[in-house]
NUVOSE-445294 format. One record per residue: residue in three letters; x, y, z of N, C-alpha, C in turn. Coordinates in steps of 0.05 Angstrom, whole numbers, plus 5000, padded with zeros to 4 digits. Layout:
BEGIN
ALAXYZXYZXYZ;...
// end
This chain:
BEGIN
MET465244873037466445033052465945383029;ALA466645513027466845763012469445842998;LYS469246012979472345962964473446132986;ARG476446132990478046203021480246522998;ASN480646332972481246602958479846852948;LEU478046862954475447052937475547352958;GLY475147522947474647812968475847762988;ILE474647893010475847903046478147673044;GLY477447473035480247283036482947383025;ARG482947453007485647522993486647712999;LEU484547933014485848153031487148033059;LEU485547953065486747643096490147643090;ILE489747453066491747303055494447483049;ALA493347693038496247843024496748103053;ALA494648123071496248203100498148023105;TYR496547833113498647653127501947593109;ALA501547573085504247573062505547853068;VAL505348073068506848333079507348233100;LEU506748193123506648193150509047993156;ALA508947803133511047633134513547663130;LEU513047783094515547903089516948093109;ALA515348313124516448533141516948403165;ALA516448243177517748083196520147853196;THR520747663172521947593158524547803158;GLY523648053144526648253142526848293160;ARG525248473180527248443214527848333216;ALA526948063226528747873243530747743222;GLY531647753205533947713187535947873200;TYR535648173191536548363213538248313221;GLU536548303248536848333272538748153286;LEU537647933269539147633276541747653271;ALA542747813241545447723221546847923249;ALA546148233243546848503258546448563281;LYS544448443301545448603326545048323345;PHE544248103340542547883357544847903391;ASP546947923389548847913402546748233430;GLN546548403418545548553425542448543442;ALA541148423436538448343450537548053441;PRO538047893449537347623436533847423449;LEU533147573464531047473475529347643454;PRO529847913448527148053433526248003405;TYR529647913395530347843367529447563360;ALA530247383381528947133380526447173366;LEU525647263381521047313385520647443361;SER522147553345521447763323522747493296;ALA523847333300524547143289522446883292;LEU520646853319518346613320515546703308;SER516047003311513747213291513647073266;ALA515647123253515847133229515646783217;VAL516046673229516046403220513046273223;ILE511846403244507846363244507846463223;TYR507746763216506946933190507046783170;ILE508946663165509746573142507446323144;VAL507546083156506045863161503045993156;ALA501746203176499546323180498946363137;THR499946503130500146573101500646383089;ILE501946113093500545813070499045853076;ALA498245723106495645543104493245613102;LEU492646013109490246123100489346043065;ALA492546053052491346113017490945843010;ARG491545603033490045343017487845283024;SER486345033021483945063015482444773031;THR485144603037483644303049483344373078;SER482044193085480944133125483344183126;GLY485144083134489044053129489744253138;TRP489444383120491244683114489144913139;ARG486944903143486145043151485744983181;THR486344683188486744633207490044813228;VAL491544783203494944873213494245203215;ALA491845233195491945623197490145683219;TYR488845543235487145563264489745573277;VAL490945423281493645353305495345573303;ALA496545693280498545843272496846133282;VAL494946193271493346453282491846473313;ILE492246213320492046193355494546253366;ILE495746123354500146223372499746433369;GLU499546623345499546893329499247043356;LEU496146963360494147213379495347123406;THR496446883413497246803438500146953442;GLY500946893432503647093427503147403428;VAL502047493411501847793413501147953442;ILE498447703459496947893469499247703497;LEU501747533495502847503519505547693521;ILE506347763493508647863492508648173495;GLY506548243489504948543481504148563515;ALA503148463534503648533560506548453573;ALA507248253566509948353577512548623574;SER510848603560513848863541512549073561;PHE510249153574508449293589510049293618;ILE509349003632510148963655512748973661;TRP513748753643517548773647519048953625;PRO518349233611519049333606522849333598;GLU524349183623527449163627527648923614;VAL526048793605526348593588527248553559;PHE525748813553525348913527528049213525;THR529249233542531149503545534249343548;TYR536349403524538449333532539949563525;GLY542149633541544149903536543050183545;GLY540550083558539150333570536750383538;LYS536250223527534150303494532950123501;GLN529550193490528250003491527849883457;VAL527549673465528449433438525749353437;LYS524649343410522049263394522149133378;THR519948853388519048593373516948653352;VAL515848433338514348533324512148523337;TRP511848303358509248243381509448523411;SER511848573411512148803437510549013427;PHE509049113462507649333452505449333445;PHE503749043442501648903425502049033386;GLY504249013375505049063353504149303341;ILE506249563361505749793362508049943344;ALA509449823339512149853310510849783275;TYR508149573286507049553257504349663259;GLY502949823271501249973272498849903285;CYS500049673309498149483323496049303299;ILE498249263278496049033263496548783266;PRO498948783290499148383293497348353322;VAL496348573332493748443345491548533336;VAL490548603309488048573297488548353277;LEU489848293265490948093244489147803254;PRO490447713275489347483280486047483295;VAL484847653303482647673303480547583285;LEU481147813257480547743233480247503225;GLY483647433224483547173213481746963223;LEU481346943248479546693262476246763268;MET475647063257473147123246473046993217;TRP475046993197474746963166474846593164;LEU476046523179476746153178473246083200;GLY473146283215469946073229467646133206;LYS468546383193465346443168465846243139;ALA469346103144469746043117468545663119;LYS469245653149467845383148464545343154;LYS463745553159461345603157459145553125;GLY461045723114460345773088460645643069;
// end
């Protein structure tokens, strides 16, 4: 296997780390200060934060076991972004509380994060596939 912590891999891991920190900070604030206002969206933000943390750690490791964990985390991430993203358009009332739209990390395909949440798992899966071959 190619060195996973060099070049593009470092950039990918760094992007995951930044998103993990951002999602964790957002979820922590939402859960502590506003959970009663929109429990489902804020719980989804917390779930995304956990998945980003796991993905970051797994991507940074070089063993086959961690590679498997990374695949699972990134696939869950992509599935979550697609499902939550689509649900937020199809059923916007689920993401509306008190007449105000509540965004999560993955709602509206991660628009609050520049749509990086929908692109990052695709890049992650591509990199994992290349690292496995290399």
